[in-house]
Biopython code that builds the backbone (N, CA, C, O; Angstrom):
import numpy as np
from Bio.PDB.StructureBuilder import StructureBuilder

atoms = [
    (1, "MET", "N", (105.182, 130.094, 122.188)),
    (1, "MET", "CA", (105.838, 128.830, 122.381)),
    (1, "MET", "C", (105.371, 127.899, 121.272)),
    (1, "MET", "O", (104.174, 127.809, 120.999)),
    (2, "SER", "N", (106.299, 127.213, 120.636)),
    (2, "SER", "CA", (105.952, 126.335, 119.533)),
    (2, "SER", "C", (105.455, 124.987, 120.032)),
    (2, "SER", "O", (105.768, 124.567, 121.147)),
    (3, "LEU", "N", (104.687, 124.325, 119.202)),
    (3, "LEU", "CA", (104.194, 122.994, 119.539)),
    (3, "LEU", "C", (105.362, 122.039, 119.747)),
    (3, "LEU", "O", (105.311, 121.181, 120.628)),
    (4, "ARG", "N", (106.395, 122.176, 118.959)),
    (4, "ARG", "CA", (107.572, 121.307, 119.088)),
    (4, "ARG", "C", (108.186, 121.426, 120.480)),
    (4, "ARG", "O", (108.545, 120.411, 121.075)),
    (5, "SER", "N", (108.314, 122.648, 121.016)),
    (5, "SER", "CA", (108.909, 122.813, 122.344)),
    (5, "SER", "C", (108.001, 122.253, 123.428)),
    (5, "SER", "O", (108.487, 121.739, 124.435)),
    (6, "ILE", "N", (106.694, 122.345, 123.238)),
    (6, "ILE", "CA", (105.768, 121.770, 124.206)),
    (6, "ILE", "C", (105.885, 120.256, 124.207)),
    (6, "ILE", "O", (105.963, 119.637, 125.268)),
    (7, "LEU", "N", (105.896, 119.663, 123.034)),
    (7, "LEU", "CA", (105.971, 118.209, 122.935)),
    (7, "LEU", "C", (107.291, 117.665, 123.464)),
    (7, "LEU", "O", (107.358, 116.508, 123.879)),
    (8, "LYS", "N", (108.335, 118.477, 123.455)),
    (8, "LYS", "CA", (109.625, 118.035, 123.966)),
    (8, "LYS", "C", (109.644, 117.971, 125.490)),
    (8, "LYS", "O", (110.485, 117.274, 126.058)),
    (9, "THR", "N", (108.736, 118.680, 126.169)),
    (9, "THR", "CA", (108.784, 118.704, 127.630)),
    (9, "THR", "C", (108.186, 117.446, 128.235)),
    (9, "THR", "O", (108.914, 116.664, 128.847)),
    (10, "THR", "N", (106.903, 117.225, 128.086)),
    (10, "THR", "CA", (106.266, 116.054, 128.674)),
    (10, "THR", "C", (105.163, 115.560, 127.775)),
    (10, "THR", "O", (104.196, 116.278, 127.522)),
    (11, "LEU", "N", (105.294, 114.346, 127.289)),
    (11, "LEU", "CA", (104.263, 113.731, 126.472)),
    (11, "LEU", "C", (103.586, 112.692, 127.327)),
    (11, "LEU", "O", (104.219, 111.735, 127.773)),
    (12, "LEU", "N", (102.300, 112.873, 127.558)),
    (12, "LEU", "CA", (101.649, 111.996, 128.517)),
    (12, "LEU", "C", (100.815, 110.911, 127.889)),
    (12, "LEU", "O", (101.075, 109.729, 128.114)),
    (13, "MET", "N", (99.846, 111.267, 127.128)),
    (13, "MET", "CA", (98.826, 110.287, 126.836)),
    (13, "MET", "C", (98.421, 110.296, 125.380)),
    (13, "MET", "O", (98.276, 111.355, 124.770)),
    (14, "ALA", "N", (98.239, 109.110, 124.825)),
    (14, "ALA", "CA", (97.627, 108.993, 123.511)),
    (14, "ALA", "C", (96.523, 107.949, 123.636)),
    (14, "ALA", "O", (96.796, 106.779, 123.902)),
    (15, "THR", "N", (95.292, 108.368, 123.446)),
    (15, "THR", "CA", (94.178, 107.433, 123.515)),
    (15, "THR", "C", (93.487, 107.393, 122.169)),
    (15, "THR", "O", (93.468, 108.387, 121.444)),
    (16, "THR", "N", (92.932, 106.271, 121.843)),
    (16, "THR", "CA", (92.253, 106.133, 120.568)),
    (16, "THR", "C", (90.829, 106.647, 120.679)),
    (16, "THR", "O", (90.097, 106.265, 121.591)),
    (17, "ALA", "N", (90.442, 107.497, 119.770)),
    (17, "ALA", "CA", (89.072, 107.979, 119.658)),
    (17, "ALA", "C", (88.777, 108.032, 118.168)),
    (17, "ALA", "O", (89.054, 109.039, 117.516)),
    (18, "SER", "N", (88.223, 106.965, 117.628)),
    (18, "SER", "CA", (88.069, 106.747, 116.191)),
    (18, "SER", "C", (89.438, 106.906, 115.535)),
    (18, "SER", "O", (90.401, 106.289, 115.989)),
    (19, "ALA", "N", (89.551, 107.715, 114.482)),
    (19, "ALA", "CA", (90.842, 107.896, 113.827)),
    (19, "ALA", "C", (91.703, 108.927, 114.553)),
    (19, "ALA", "O", (92.922, 108.960, 114.387)),
    (20, "ALA", "N", (91.065, 109.755, 115.345)),
    (20, "ALA", "CA", (91.797, 110.816, 116.039)),
    (20, "ALA", "C", (92.349, 110.299, 117.360)),
    (20, "ALA", "O", (91.803, 109.375, 117.962)),
    (21, "ARG", "N", (93.427, 110.907, 117.790)),
    (21, "ARG", "CA", (94.032, 110.595, 119.083)),
    (21, "ARG", "C", (94.108, 111.883, 119.893)),
    (21, "ARG", "O", (94.086, 112.985, 119.345)),
    (22, "THR", "N", (94.197, 111.718, 121.206)),
    (22, "THR", "CA", (94.285, 112.862, 122.098)),
    (22, "THR", "C", (95.610, 112.819, 122.828)),
    (22, "THR", "O", (96.016, 111.770, 123.328)),
    (23, "LEU", "N", (96.283, 113.955, 122.892)),
    (23, "LEU", "CA", (97.504, 114.115, 123.674)),
    (23, "LEU", "C", (97.242, 115.140, 124.756)),
    (23, "LEU", "O", (96.625, 116.176, 124.512)),
    (24, "ILE", "N", (97.719, 114.842, 125.962)),
    (24, "ILE", "CA", (97.689, 115.820, 127.045)),
    (24, "ILE", "C", (99.140, 116.062, 127.416)),
    (24, "ILE", "O", (99.858, 115.133, 127.787)),
    (25, "VAL", "N", (99.569, 117.310, 127.315)),
    (25, "VAL", "CA", (100.982, 117.653, 127.418)),
    (25, "VAL", "C", (101.191, 118.681, 128.523)),
    (25, "VAL", "O", (100.641, 119.781, 128.466)),
    (26, "GLY", "N", (101.993, 118.320, 129.534)),
    (26, "GLY", "CA", (102.370, 119.254, 130.583)),
    (26, "GLY", "C", (103.694, 119.907, 130.216)),
    (26, "GLY", "O", (104.505, 119.317, 129.502)),
    (27, "SER", "N", (103.910, 121.100, 130.695)),
    (27, "SER", "CA", (105.085, 121.863, 130.290)),
    (27, "SER", "C", (105.733, 122.581, 131.463)),
    (27, "SER", "O", (105.047, 123.048, 132.372)),
    (28, "ALA", "N", (107.047, 122.666, 131.436)),
    (28, "ALA", "CA", (107.784, 123.456, 132.423)),
    (28, "ALA", "C", (107.485, 124.944, 132.255)),
    (28, "ALA", "O", (107.886, 125.750, 133.095)),
    (29, "LYS", "N", (106.796, 125.315, 131.199)),
    (29, "LYS", "CA", (106.412, 126.706, 130.959)),
    (29, "LYS", "C", (105.134, 127.082, 131.709)),
    (29, "LYS", "O", (104.710, 128.237, 131.656)),
    (30, "GLY", "N", (104.503, 126.112, 132.418)),
    (30, "GLY", "CA", (103.364, 126.443, 133.263)),
    (30, "GLY", "C", (102.000, 126.056, 132.739)),
    (30, "GLY", "O", (100.995, 126.387, 133.368)),
    (31, "THR", "N", (101.921, 125.367, 131.611)),
    (31, "THR", "CA", (100.619, 125.016, 131.055)),
    (31, "THR", "C", (100.460, 123.507, 130.868)),
    (31, "THR", "O", (101.437, 122.763, 130.776)),
    (32, "ILE", "N", (99.205, 123.084, 130.815)),
    (32, "ILE", "CA", (98.850, 121.752, 130.354)),
    (32, "ILE", "C", (97.943, 121.979, 129.153)),
    (32, "ILE", "O", (96.930, 122.672, 129.253)),
    (33, "LYS", "N", (98.307, 121.397, 128.024)),
    (33, "LYS", "CA", (97.523, 121.585, 126.804)),
    (33, "LYS", "C", (96.990, 120.248, 126.315)),
    (33, "LYS", "O", (97.632, 119.208, 126.465)),
    (34, "THR", "N", (95.802, 120.300, 125.728)),
    (34, "THR", "CA", (95.177, 119.116, 125.153)),
    (34, "THR", "C", (95.125, 119.298, 123.642)),
    (34, "THR", "O", (94.694, 120.336, 123.140)),
    (35, "TYR", "N", (95.575, 118.263, 122.924)),
    (35, "TYR", "CA", (95.600, 118.297, 121.463)),
    (35, "TYR", "C", (94.875, 117.083, 120.908)),
    (35, "TYR", "O", (94.818, 116.030, 121.544)),
    (36, "GLU", "N", (94.330, 117.245, 119.726)),
    (36, "GLU", "CA", (93.794, 116.126, 118.967)),
    (36, "GLU", "C", (94.615, 116.029, 117.690)),
    (36, "GLU", "O", (94.936, 117.044, 117.073)),
    (37, "PHE", "N", (94.954, 114.807, 117.295)),
    (37, "PHE", "CA", (95.666, 114.647, 116.042)),
    (37, "PHE", "C", (95.224, 113.370, 115.355)),
    (37, "PHE", "O", (94.732, 112.439, 115.993)),
    (38, "ASP", "N", (95.408, 113.341, 114.051)),
    (38, "ASP", "CA", (95.096, 112.166, 113.245)),
    (38, "ASP", "C", (96.410, 111.677, 112.668)),
    (38, "ASP", "O", (96.981, 112.314, 111.783)),
    (39, "GLU", "N", (96.889, 110.551, 113.166)),
    (39, "GLU", "CA", (98.190, 110.058, 112.727)),
    (39, "GLU", "C", (98.177, 109.587, 111.282)),
    (39, "GLU", "O", (99.241, 109.363, 110.706)),
    (40, "ARG", "N", (97.013, 109.432, 110.685)),
    (40, "ARG", "CA", (96.947, 109.037, 109.277)),
    (40, "ARG", "C", (97.001, 110.242, 108.349)),
    (40, "ARG", "O", (97.175, 110.083, 107.141)),
    (41, "ALA", "N", (96.856, 111.431, 108.892)),
    (41, "ALA", "CA", (96.878, 112.636, 108.060)),
    (41, "ALA", "C", (98.298, 112.887, 107.568)),
    (41, "ALA", "O", (99.261, 112.740, 108.320)),
    (42, "ASN", "N", (98.415, 113.261, 106.317)),
    (42, "ASN", "CA", (99.739, 113.492, 105.728)),
    (42, "ASN", "C", (100.065, 114.962, 105.548)),
    (42, "ASN", "O", (101.226, 115.307, 105.331)),
    (43, "GLY", "N", (99.089, 115.825, 105.630)),
    (43, "GLY", "CA", (99.327, 117.234, 105.361)),
    (43, "GLY", "C", (99.371, 118.063, 106.617)),
    (43, "GLY", "O", (99.203, 117.540, 107.718)),
    (44, "PRO", "N", (99.599, 119.369, 106.463)),
    (44, "PRO", "CA", (99.604, 120.258, 107.624)),
    (44, "PRO", "C", (98.204, 120.370, 108.219)),
    (44, "PRO", "O", (97.209, 120.106, 107.545)),
    (45, "GLY", "N", (98.141, 120.752, 109.451)),
    (45, "GLY", "CA", (96.866, 120.936, 110.108)),
    (45, "GLY", "C", (96.312, 119.688, 110.755)),
    (45, "GLY", "O", (95.144, 119.674, 111.144)),
    (46, "PHE", "N", (97.105, 118.639, 110.885)),
    (46, "PHE", "CA", (96.603, 117.410, 111.492)),
    (46, "PHE", "C", (96.618, 117.468, 113.011)),
    (46, "PHE", "O", (96.084, 116.570, 113.663)),
    (47, "ILE", "N", (97.217, 118.505, 113.591)),
    (47, "ILE", "CA", (97.191, 118.685, 115.040)),
    (47, "ILE", "C", (96.317, 119.897, 115.353)),
    (47, "ILE", "O", (96.475, 120.966, 114.765)),
    (48, "LYS", "N", (95.390, 119.703, 116.295)),
    (48, "LYS", "CA", (94.481, 120.789, 116.679)),
    (48, "LYS", "C", (94.520, 120.928, 118.198)),
    (48, "LYS", "O", (94.334, 119.946, 118.916)),
    (49, "GLU", "N", (94.760, 122.139, 118.687)),
    (49, "GLU", "CA", (94.718, 122.385, 120.122)),
    (49, "GLU", "C", (93.261, 122.468, 120.563)),
    (49, "GLU", "O", (92.472, 123.233, 120.008)),
    (50, "LEU", "N", (92.915, 121.661, 121.579)),
    (50, "LEU", "CA", (91.544, 121.627, 122.086)),
    (50, "LEU", "C", (91.361, 122.496, 123.324)),
    (50, "LEU", "O", (90.278, 123.031, 123.562)),
    (51, "GLY", "N", (92.425, 122.633, 124.110)),
    (51, "GLY", "CA", (92.304, 123.421, 125.326)),
    (51, "GLY", "C", (93.639, 123.621, 126.003)),
    (51, "GLY", "O", (94.621, 122.949, 125.688)),
    (52, "SER", "N", (93.664, 124.556, 126.938)),
    (52, "SER", "CA", (94.884, 124.879, 127.663)),
    (52, "SER", "C", (94.506, 125.396, 129.048)),
    (52, "SER", "O", (93.511, 126.104, 129.205)),
    (53, "THR", "N", (95.304, 125.036, 130.045)),
    (53, "THR", "CA", (95.103, 125.568, 131.387)),
    (53, "THR", "C", (96.451, 125.903, 132.000)),
    (53, "THR", "O", (97.444, 125.220, 131.748)),
    (54, "SER", "N", (96.483, 126.946, 132.796)),
    (54, "SER", "CA", (97.690, 127.303, 133.546)),
    (54, "SER", "C", (97.420, 127.211, 135.043)),
    (54, "SER", "O", (98.134, 127.818, 135.841)),
    (55, "GLU", "N", (96.388, 126.453, 135.431)),
    (55, "GLU", "CA", (96.000, 126.345, 136.836)),
    (55, "GLU", "C", (96.913, 125.429, 137.644)),
    (55, "GLU", "O", (96.705, 125.262, 138.846)),
    (56, "SER", "N", (97.916, 124.834, 137.010)),
    (56, "SER", "CA", (98.884, 123.991, 137.729)),
    (56, "SER", "C", (100.272, 124.598, 137.719)),
    (56, "SER", "O", (101.248, 123.905, 138.008)),
    (57, "ALA", "N", (100.385, 125.889, 137.389)),
    (57, "ALA", "CA", (101.684, 126.562, 137.333)),
    (57, "ALA", "C", (102.370, 126.465, 138.699)),
    (57, "ALA", "O", (101.665, 126.412, 139.706)),
    (58, "PRO", "N", (103.681, 126.440, 138.788)),
    (58, "PRO", "CA", (104.599, 126.956, 137.788)),
    (58, "PRO", "C", (105.077, 125.934, 136.754)),
    (58, "PRO", "O", (105.461, 126.340, 135.657)),
    (59, "ALA", "N", (105.072, 124.636, 137.043)),
    (59, "ALA", "CA", (105.660, 123.684, 136.097)),
    (59, "ALA", "C", (104.978, 122.315, 136.179)),
    (59, "ALA", "O", (105.517, 121.398, 136.799)),
    (60, "PRO", "N", (103.802, 122.165, 135.562)),
    (60, "PRO", "CA", (103.074, 120.893, 135.634)),
    (60, "PRO", "C", (103.677, 119.829, 134.706)),
    (60, "PRO", "O", (103.086, 119.472, 133.686)),
    (61, "THR", "N", (104.833, 119.343, 135.071)),
    (61, "THR", "CA", (105.570, 118.440, 134.179)),
    (61, "THR", "C", (105.272, 116.964, 134.406)),
    (61, "THR", "O", (105.742, 116.126, 133.636)),
    (62, "TRP", "N", (104.504, 116.620, 135.442)),
    (62, "TRP", "CA", (104.211, 115.214, 135.739)),
    (62, "TRP", "C", (102.714, 115.019, 135.860)),
    (62, "TRP", "O", (102.064, 115.686, 136.665)),
    (63, "GLN", "N", (102.160, 114.113, 135.068)),
    (63, "GLN", "CA", (100.741, 113.821, 135.106)),
    (63, "GLN", "C", (100.507, 112.316, 135.081)),
    (63, "GLN", "O", (101.357, 111.536, 134.650)),
    (64, "THR", "N", (99.324, 111.937, 135.559)),
    (64, "THR", "CA", (98.849, 110.571, 135.414)),
    (64, "THR", "C", (97.336, 110.631, 135.267)),
    (64, "THR", "O", (96.691, 111.575, 135.723)),
    (65, "ILE", "N", (96.781, 109.609, 134.625)),
    (65, "ILE", "CA", (95.340, 109.572, 134.387)),
    (65, "ILE", "C", (94.759, 108.355, 135.095)),
    (65, "ILE", "O", (95.322, 107.261, 135.054)),
    (66, "PHE", "N", (93.627, 108.572, 135.741)),
    (66, "PHE", "CA", (92.882, 107.501, 136.381)),
    (66, "PHE", "C", (91.427, 107.700, 135.995)),
    (66, "PHE", "O", (90.795, 108.659, 136.438)),
    (67, "GLY", "N", (90.890, 106.813, 135.180)),
    (67, "GLY", "CA", (89.523, 106.993, 134.680)),
    (67, "GLY", "C", (89.425, 108.254, 133.857)),
    (67, "GLY", "O", (90.177, 108.434, 132.899)),
    (68, "ASN", "N", (88.497, 109.136, 134.223)),
    (68, "ASN", "CA", (88.372, 110.402, 133.492)),
    (68, "ASN", "C", (88.985, 111.568, 134.272)),
    (68, "ASN", "O", (88.641, 112.729, 134.048)),
    (69, "LEU", "N", (89.900, 111.238, 135.191)),
    (69, "LEU", "CA", (90.598, 112.272, 135.960)),
    (69, "LEU", "C", (92.064, 112.317, 135.589)),
    (69, "LEU", "O", (92.706, 111.282, 135.409)),
    (70, "LEU", "N", (92.585, 113.526, 135.478)),
    (70, "LEU", "CA", (94.012, 113.737, 135.278)),
    (70, "LEU", "C", (94.544, 114.375, 136.552)),
    (70, "LEU", "O", (94.003, 115.368, 137.039)),
    (71, "TYR", "N", (95.613, 113.792, 137.085)),
    (71, "TYR", "CA", (96.288, 114.351, 138.250)),
    (71, "TYR", "C", (97.622, 114.907, 137.785)),
    (71, "TYR", "O", (98.334, 114.264, 137.014)),
    (72, "SER", "N", (97.957, 116.091, 138.251)),
    (72, "SER", "CA", (99.185, 116.759, 137.844)),
    (72, "SER", "C", (99.941, 117.247, 139.068)),
    (72, "SER", "O", (99.336, 117.731, 140.025)),
    (73, "VAL", "N", (101.272, 117.119, 139.040)),
    (73, "VAL", "CA", (102.087, 117.757, 140.069)),
    (73, "VAL", "C", (102.933, 118.817, 139.391)),
    (73, "VAL", "O", (103.459, 118.618, 138.296)),
    (74, "SER", "N", (103.048, 119.943, 140.070)),
    (74, "SER", "CA", (103.858, 121.026, 139.553)),
    (74, "SER", "C", (105.250, 120.903, 140.155)),
    (74, "SER", "O", (105.436, 120.997, 141.368)),
    (75, "GLU", "N", (106.201, 120.695, 139.290)),
    (75, "GLU", "CA", (107.584, 120.493, 139.723)),
    (75, "GLU", "C", (108.135, 121.780, 140.341)),
    (75, "GLU", "O", (108.026, 122.861, 139.762)),
    (76, "THR", "N", (108.723, 121.640, 141.522)),
    (76, "THR", "CA", (109.318, 122.773, 142.238)),
    (76, "THR", "C", (110.704, 122.353, 142.701)),
    (76, "THR", "O", (111.112, 121.210, 142.495)),
    (77, "ASN", "N", (111.424, 123.270, 143.321)),
    (77, "ASN", "CA", (112.693, 122.862, 143.918)),
    (77, "ASN", "C", (112.399, 122.123, 145.224)),
    (77, "ASN", "O", (111.276, 122.175, 145.724)),
    (78, "ALA", "N", (113.381, 121.451, 145.767)),
    (78, "ALA", "CA", (113.176, 120.580, 146.933)),
    (78, "ALA", "C", (112.733, 121.330, 148.186)),
    (78, "ALA", "O", (112.134, 120.726, 149.076)),
    (79, "SER", "N", (113.008, 122.623, 148.278)),
    (79, "SER", "CA", (112.642, 123.371, 149.480)),
    (79, "SER", "C", (111.264, 124.027, 149.391)),
    (79, "SER", "O", (110.828, 124.673, 150.344)),
    (80, "THR", "N", (110.574, 123.870, 148.258)),
    (80, "THR", "CA", (109.255, 124.461, 148.057)),
    (80, "THR", "C", (108.219, 123.352, 147.905)),
    (80, "THR", "O", (108.421, 122.411, 147.137)),
    (81, "ASP", "N", (107.105, 123.462, 148.639)),
    (81, "ASP", "CA", (106.045, 122.464, 148.514)),
    (81, "ASP", "C", (105.566, 122.350, 147.074)),
    (81, "ASP", "O", (105.380, 123.354, 146.386)),
    (82, "GLY", "N", (105.371, 121.121, 146.634)),
    (82, "GLY", "CA", (104.743, 120.896, 145.347)),
    (82, "GLY", "C", (103.232, 121.005, 145.503)),
    (82, "GLY", "O", (102.719, 121.098, 146.618)),
    (83, "VAL", "N", (102.535, 120.992, 144.392)),
    (83, "VAL", "CA", (101.077, 121.051, 144.413)),
    (83, "VAL", "C", (100.537, 119.957, 143.508)),
    (83, "VAL", "O", (100.982, 119.803, 142.371)),
    (84, "ILE", "N", (99.573, 119.197, 144.022)),
    (84, "ILE", "CA", (98.870, 118.188, 143.231)),
    (84, "ILE", "C", (97.532, 118.791, 142.833)),
    (84, "ILE", "O", (96.794, 119.282, 143.687)),
    (85, "THR", "N", (97.217, 118.759, 141.553)),
    (85, "THR", "CA", (95.955, 119.304, 141.061)),
    (85, "THR", "C", (95.203, 118.202, 140.332)),
    (85, "THR", "O", (95.790, 117.448, 139.556)),
    (86, "ALA", "N", (93.900, 118.113, 140.583)),
    (86, "ALA", "CA", (93.043, 117.134, 139.917)),
    (86, "ALA", "C", (92.151, 117.841, 138.904)),
    (86, "ALA", "O", (91.588, 118.900, 139.181)),
    (87, "TYR", "N", (92.036, 117.239, 137.735)),
    (87, "TYR", "CA", (91.180, 117.744, 136.668)),
    (87, "TYR", "C", (90.267, 116.633, 136.178)),
    (87, "TYR", "O", (90.675, 115.476, 136.089)),
    (88, "GLN", "N", (89.044, 116.987, 135.865)),
    (88, "GLN", "CA", (88.164, 116.075, 135.134)),
    (88, "GLN", "C", (88.457, 116.296, 133.661)),
    (88, "GLN", "O", (88.609, 117.433, 133.214)),
    (89, "ILE", "N", (88.537, 115.200, 132.903)),
    (89, "ILE", "CA", (88.716, 115.308, 131.459)),
    (89, "ILE", "C", (87.316, 115.322, 130.851)),
    (89, "ILE", "O", (86.617, 114.309, 130.866)),
    (90, "GLY", "N", (86.913, 116.467, 130.319)),
    (90, "GLY", "CA", (85.570, 116.623, 129.776)),
    (90, "GLY", "C", (85.374, 115.847, 128.483)),
    (90, "GLY", "O", (86.343, 115.404, 127.866)),
    (91, "SER", "N", (84.135, 115.685, 128.077)),
    (91, "SER", "CA", (83.845, 114.973, 126.829)),
    (91, "SER", "C", (84.454, 115.690, 125.626)),
    (91, "SER", "O", (84.699, 115.070, 124.591)),
    (92, "ASP", "N", (84.698, 116.995, 125.760)),
    (92, "ASP", "CA", (85.358, 117.764, 124.703)),
    (92, "ASP", "C", (86.881, 117.750, 124.864)),
    (92, "ASP", "O", (87.598, 118.450, 124.148)),
    (93, "LYS", "N", (87.372, 116.927, 125.835)),
    (93, "LYS", "CA", (88.799, 116.746, 126.144)),
    (93, "LYS", "C", (89.429, 117.951, 126.834)),
    (93, "LYS", "O", (90.641, 117.962, 127.053)),
    (94, "LYS", "N", (88.643, 118.960, 127.181)),
    (94, "LYS", "CA", (89.170, 120.095, 127.946)),
    (94, "LYS", "C", (89.243, 119.692, 129.414)),
    (94, "LYS", "O", (88.476, 118.845, 129.873)),
    (95, "LEU", "N", (90.172, 120.306, 130.147)),
    (95, "LEU", "CA", (90.386, 119.978, 131.547)),
    (95, "LEU", "C", (89.584, 120.908, 132.444)),
    (95, "LEU", "O", (89.588, 122.125, 132.261)),
    (96, "ILE", "N", (88.894, 120.315, 133.419)),
    (96, "ILE", "CA", (88.084, 121.068, 134.366)),
    (96, "ILE", "C", (88.683, 120.849, 135.753)),
    (96, "ILE", "O", (88.661, 119.729, 136.263)),
    (97, "LYS", "N", (89.218, 121.901, 136.366)),
    (97, "LYS", "CA", (89.871, 121.767, 137.671)),
    (97, "LYS", "C", (88.865, 121.351, 138.733)),
    (97, "LYS", "O", (87.801, 121.954, 138.873)),
    (98, "LYS", "N", (89.226, 120.292, 139.491)),
    (98, "LYS", "CA", (88.369, 119.795, 140.559)),
    (98, "LYS", "C", (88.899, 120.176, 141.934)),
    (98, "LYS", "O", (88.123, 120.263, 142.885)),
    (99, "GLY", "N", (90.208, 120.407, 142.060)),
    (99, "GLY", "CA", (90.778, 120.780, 143.341)),
    (99, "GLY", "C", (92.287, 120.600, 143.337)),
    (99, "GLY", "O", (92.865, 120.082, 142.382)),
    (100, "SER", "N", (92.916, 121.039, 144.428)),
    (100, "SER", "CA", (94.364, 120.896, 144.547)),
    (100, "SER", "C", (94.747, 120.784, 146.015)),
    (100, "SER", "O", (93.979, 121.150, 146.904)),
    (101, "ALA", "N", (95.953, 120.268, 146.252)),
    (101, "ALA", "CA", (96.466, 120.113, 147.617)),
    (101, "ALA", "C", (97.983, 120.203, 147.580)),
    (101, "ALA", "O", (98.612, 119.911, 146.562)),
    (102, "LYS", "N", (98.569, 120.616, 148.717)),
    (102, "LYS", "CA", (100.028, 120.667, 148.815)),
    (102, "LYS", "C", (100.594, 119.256, 148.799)),
    (102, "LYS", "O", (99.970, 118.305, 149.270)),
    (103, "GLY", "N", (101.800, 119.152, 148.241)),
    (103, "GLY", "CA", (102.506, 117.876, 148.195)),
    (103, "GLY", "C", (103.936, 118.053, 148.649)),
    (103, "GLY", "O", (104.300, 119.096, 149.193)),
    (104, "VAL", "N", (104.745, 117.038, 148.427)),
    (104, "VAL", "CA", (106.153, 117.088, 148.825)),
    (104, "VAL", "C", (106.903, 118.101, 147.982)),
    (104, "VAL", "O", (106.485, 118.426, 146.871)),
    (105, "GLY", "N", (108.011, 118.598, 148.510)),
    (105, "GLY", "CA", (108.861, 119.515, 147.766)),
    (105, "GLY", "C", (109.599, 118.788, 146.651)),
    (105, "GLY", "O", (110.038, 117.653, 146.832)),
    (106, "GLY", "N", (109.734, 119.430, 145.509)),
    (106, "GLY", "CA", (110.475, 118.864, 144.385)),
    (106, "GLY", "C", (109.858, 117.630, 143.764)),
    (106, "GLY", "O", (110.594, 116.701, 143.433)),
    (107, "PRO", "N", (108.536, 117.565, 143.585)),
    (107, "PRO", "CA", (107.935, 116.343, 143.062)),
    (107, "PRO", "C", (108.337, 116.063, 141.617)),
    (107, "PRO", "O", (108.378, 116.966, 140.781)),
    (108, "VAL", "N", (108.629, 114.807, 141.344)),
    (108, "VAL", "CA", (108.982, 114.404, 139.979)),
    (108, "VAL", "C", (108.231, 113.150, 139.542)),
    (108, "VAL", "O", (108.591, 112.533, 138.540)),
    (109, "SER", "N", (107.194, 112.768, 140.280)),
    (109, "SER", "CA", (106.355, 111.644, 139.860)),
    (109, "SER", "C", (105.034, 111.700, 140.609)),
    (109, "SER", "O", (104.903, 112.382, 141.626)),
    (110, "ILE", "N", (104.068, 110.976, 140.090)),
    (110, "ILE", "CA", (102.751, 110.906, 140.719)),
    (110, "ILE", "C", (102.139, 109.558, 140.383)),
    (110, "ILE", "O", (102.306, 109.055, 139.272)),
    (111, "VAL", "N", (101.426, 108.971, 141.344)),
    (111, "VAL", "CA", (100.771, 107.686, 141.134)),
    (111, "VAL", "C", (99.429, 107.696, 141.853)),
    (111, "VAL", "O", (99.275, 108.335, 142.893)),
    (112, "VAL", "N", (98.459, 106.981, 141.289)),
    (112, "VAL", "CA", (97.132, 106.863, 141.883)),
    (112, "VAL", "C", (96.939, 105.408, 142.290)),
    (112, "VAL", "O", (97.226, 104.497, 141.513)),
    (113, "GLY", "N", (96.454, 105.193, 143.508)),
    (113, "GLY", "CA", (96.225, 103.837, 143.992)),
    (113, "GLY", "C", (94.924, 103.722, 144.753)),
    (113, "GLY", "O", (94.130, 104.662, 144.797)),
    (114, "LYS", "N", (94.711, 102.558, 145.356)),
    (114, "LYS", "CA", (93.521, 102.293, 146.186)),
    (114, "LYS", "C", (92.228, 102.626, 145.446)),
    (114, "LYS", "O", (91.323, 103.244, 146.006)),
    (115, "GLY", "N", (92.152, 102.212, 144.186)),
    (115, "GLY", "CA", (90.926, 102.462, 143.421)),
    (115, "GLY", "C", (90.637, 103.926, 143.192)),
    (115, "GLY", "O", (89.477, 104.312, 143.047)),
    (116, "GLY", "N", (91.678, 104.756, 143.154)),
    (116, "GLY", "CA", (91.510, 106.194, 142.926)),
    (116, "GLY", "C", (91.375, 107.005, 144.189)),
    (116, "GLY", "O", (91.195, 108.221, 144.120)),
    (117, "LYS", "N", (91.458, 106.366, 145.352)),
    (117, "LYS", "CA", (91.276, 107.084, 146.617)),
    (117, "LYS", "C", (92.588, 107.576, 147.236)),
    (117, "LYS", "O", (92.571, 108.263, 148.257)),
    (118, "LEU", "N", (93.716, 107.229, 146.626)),
    (118, "LEU", "CA", (95.021, 107.644, 147.142)),
    (118, "LEU", "C", (95.863, 108.192, 145.981)),
    (118, "LEU", "O", (96.062, 107.513, 144.973)),
    (119, "VAL", "N", (96.349, 109.414, 146.138)),
    (119, "VAL", "CA", (97.233, 110.022, 145.144)),
    (119, "VAL", "C", (98.524, 110.372, 145.868)),
    (119, "VAL", "O", (98.508, 111.066, 146.885)),
    (120, "THR", "N", (99.644, 109.887, 145.336)),
    (120, "THR", "CA", (100.939, 110.106, 145.986)),
    (120, "THR", "C", (101.914, 110.709, 144.995)),
    (120, "THR", "O", (101.975, 110.298, 143.836)),
    (121, "SER", "N", (102.680, 111.691, 145.464)),
    (121, "SER", "CA", (103.773, 112.220, 144.649)),
    (121, "SER", "C", (105.076, 111.979, 145.410)),
    (121, "SER", "O", (105.079, 111.824, 146.631)),
    (122, "ALA", "N", (106.163, 111.952, 144.677)),
    (122, "ALA", "CA", (107.474, 111.706, 145.287)),
    (122, "ALA", "C", (108.511, 112.590, 144.623)),
    (122, "ALA", "O", (108.338, 113.049, 143.494)),
    (123, "SER", "N", (109.597, 112.819, 145.357)),
    (123, "SER", "CA", (110.688, 113.614, 144.791)),
    (123, "SER", "C", (111.936, 112.783, 144.726)),
    (123, "SER", "O", (112.977, 113.265, 144.279)),
]
sb = StructureBuilder()
sb.init_structure("model")
sb.init_model(0)
sb.init_chain("A")
sb.init_seg("    ")
for serial, (resi, resn, name, xyz) in enumerate(atoms, 1):
    if name == "N":
        sb.init_residue(resn, " ", resi, " ")
    sb.init_atom(name, np.array(xyz, "f"), 0.0, 1.0, " ", f" {name:<3s}", serial, name[0])
structure = sb.get_structure()
């Protein structure tokens, strides 16, 4: 799968870390990938993959970040329960799975509230 096709699915986050930025990208192909890039770089090789996980398969297309946690819902059809998965974002920007729970069928959004104590998905 090309980087272009991954970036076309879900672009979530760009945070500043000196000159480099971090992207966390969920995909209908079943993976969440973390990339580092330098937007000032003009040549090839300015994007580097830092990590990848398929622990939110089949389609982790919706994510949100709260502090150093990333929450992901795996998009399913309306008759199949969705799954919410929580990851810690490590200092190396790799994702560390903390747990998961069933959610509503066909989830297409996720939000964190109550100071991080409530995670809700909707279809």
